[in-house]
N, C-alpha and C positions, 0 to 999 in steps of 0.2 A: 504494500499500500504506498502510496506518495504521501509524505507528512502533508509537505507544502510546496508547492509551486510558484517561482518569481519569475517576473516580466512584465512583458507590455501588455496595458490594459490594449487590445488591438479592436475589441469591436462591443456594444453591447445591446442585449435584445430582450425583451419581456422576460423572457425566462433564463436568461443564462448570459454567462459573459466569453468572449475568446483572450484566455491571455497567450502573448506568443511569445515563446523561448527559444532559442540556438534552432530558429527554422523553423518550429513546428507550434501552429497554435491548436491551445487546448480548452473544447469548447467545456465549462465551468456551470452547474445549473445552481441557483445561487436563492435564498429566500428573498431579498432583493436585489437586486442585479443592481437598481438604479445609484445605490450607495457609494456604487466606482466610477458614477459619472466624474469626479472630481479628477479620478487615477485616469482619465481617456489619455492614451497615449505616454502615459506615466509607467514607469517601473512600478510594480506592487506587491507583495505574497500576501497571496488566498490560501489556506489550510484548509485541505483537500479529506475526502472521504470517497471513496472507489463502490459503486455497488454493481456488484456483477449478475446476472440471472440468465437462462439459458440462452435467451435470445437478445442481450443486452450488455451492454459496457458504458456506465455512466457517470462520471468525477461531478461531486456534487463541492462547493467552496463556502468558507467563510471568513469570517474577517479575524475569531480570533481561535482558540483552540479550544476553549472553553464553548464559544457557540457550538462548534462542532460536534464535542461531547453531549450537550443539552440534546442537539440532534440524532445522535445515537443511541441518549436514552428513549427519546419519544419511538426510532424503531424497536425499542423492546419493546412497544406496548401492541398485543394482539390486534390485528384490525388497521395500523397505520402503517404508513409506506411510505417513502422518500418523499413523494408530490404532497402527504397527507402530512408530514412532517414539518416541509421548506412552510406549508401556508402557516402552522401553527407559530413558527418564527418568526413569518413576516411580519408579523403585528408590533414586533417590536417595541413588546412590553412584557418581558419575563418576568419582570416582579412581581404585576398581577396573577400570570400563568402558575408562578410556583404557588404563589397564595390562592390562589384555587384550587390546586392539587392539595396542598396544605390542612384548606377550611372546605375540603369536598364540596366545593361548588361546582354540580355541575351543569348550571345555567349558564354562569361563566363559557364553558369549555365549550358546549354545545353552539357557541357563537363560532367557532370556529367551521372554514369551509369542510365536509365530508365527516365532519362530527356529530355522532349524534349522541341520543343516551345510553348507547350499551357501549361505544368508544368510550365516550367521557369516564363513565363506572371506571370500566379498562385502567386509561390511564389514573387514574383515583388508585386503583388497586396495585398497578405495579410500581407508580412513580410515589409515591405518600412517604415521606421521610427518607427519601433518597437524593434530594434535591439541594442541601443544604450549602453545598461547593459552591453552588453560584451564588457572586455578586451583584446586588443590587442593579449595579451599573454596567451589568454587562452586555448591553446593546446598543446603549447609547450614543449616541451620532454626533460631534460637532458641528452646529450646521450652522454657529454666527458666520460665518467666512464662505461656503457653500451658495454659488448662481446668485450674488447679492442681484437685483436687478431694477430700474429703474422705477419708480413709484408708477407710472401710466402704461409701461411695456403689457402687450396682448401676452397673455400665458394658457392660449389654446389650443396651440402645442404641448406643449407640457401636462397642461389636462388630461388631455387625448390619452400622450403617452401612460398617466395613471391608471387611466380608465381599460387601455388598454394590459397589464401591471395586471389589473385587479381582477381581470376576466380569467387571464393565465393560471391565476390565483386560485379560481374554481368559483368567485360569485359570478352569478345572473343577473341579466340585464335588469331585473325584476327591484331584485335588492343595492345596484349600482343607482340606478336613475331616484331612489328613494334619497341620498344623500349631494346626488351631483348638484342639486343649485345653492348647498351650502358651501360646496367646495368653488363654485362660479362665482363666491362673493369673495374670493380671496385671490392674493397675487405670490404663488407659490413655485419654488422648483421642481422638475417629476416626482422627486425623491421625495420634498417635503408634503405633494399631495398624495402620494401616497400613505404616507405615514398617515397624515390627518382622515384619510378615507377610511382607512384600517382601524383610527379608534372610533369612528362614527359608526362603522359596522359593529363592533361590539356592543355600540349602545343600543341597537334596534331593535 
């Protein structure tokens, strides 16, 4: 297994990024690929998890080893695959996730795409009491310098990219349409739109 790959961020898609190193482009699926926007065409290090099936070999990537470890913990839960684990991590709210597991808050857990009552109960059974190692600021990103925009700039492209990212995470049009009016009031980057959207989704 690759522990990490370090190279230039060559491309960002709604589901993955491409890291180029030594003439090879590695397609790496991430919880939120747009957090790498600042590193586009720059060198960065991404911690990887290699998932192998009979018909597929895929790399998943994370900003930190702890984030990757939480992904692995989620994969150990019956009923959760890589796509489901990524969708949960994409919320960017690990503190609330860990707290919901410890407090056996099934109502919070079922808000994630693909998580029903049975899976929420399984998450609690498998992970309660086993997540103490994860620090409260595990996923916090410093956005203070990210993509500062003129106040009057139009963010339609960024919002459109954010909507596509939500669809890739498993949200349907009916859910997305409920929060778009609130997002349209903001002037945000794609990454910030996604974070805001995921926070609003959890309140539906």
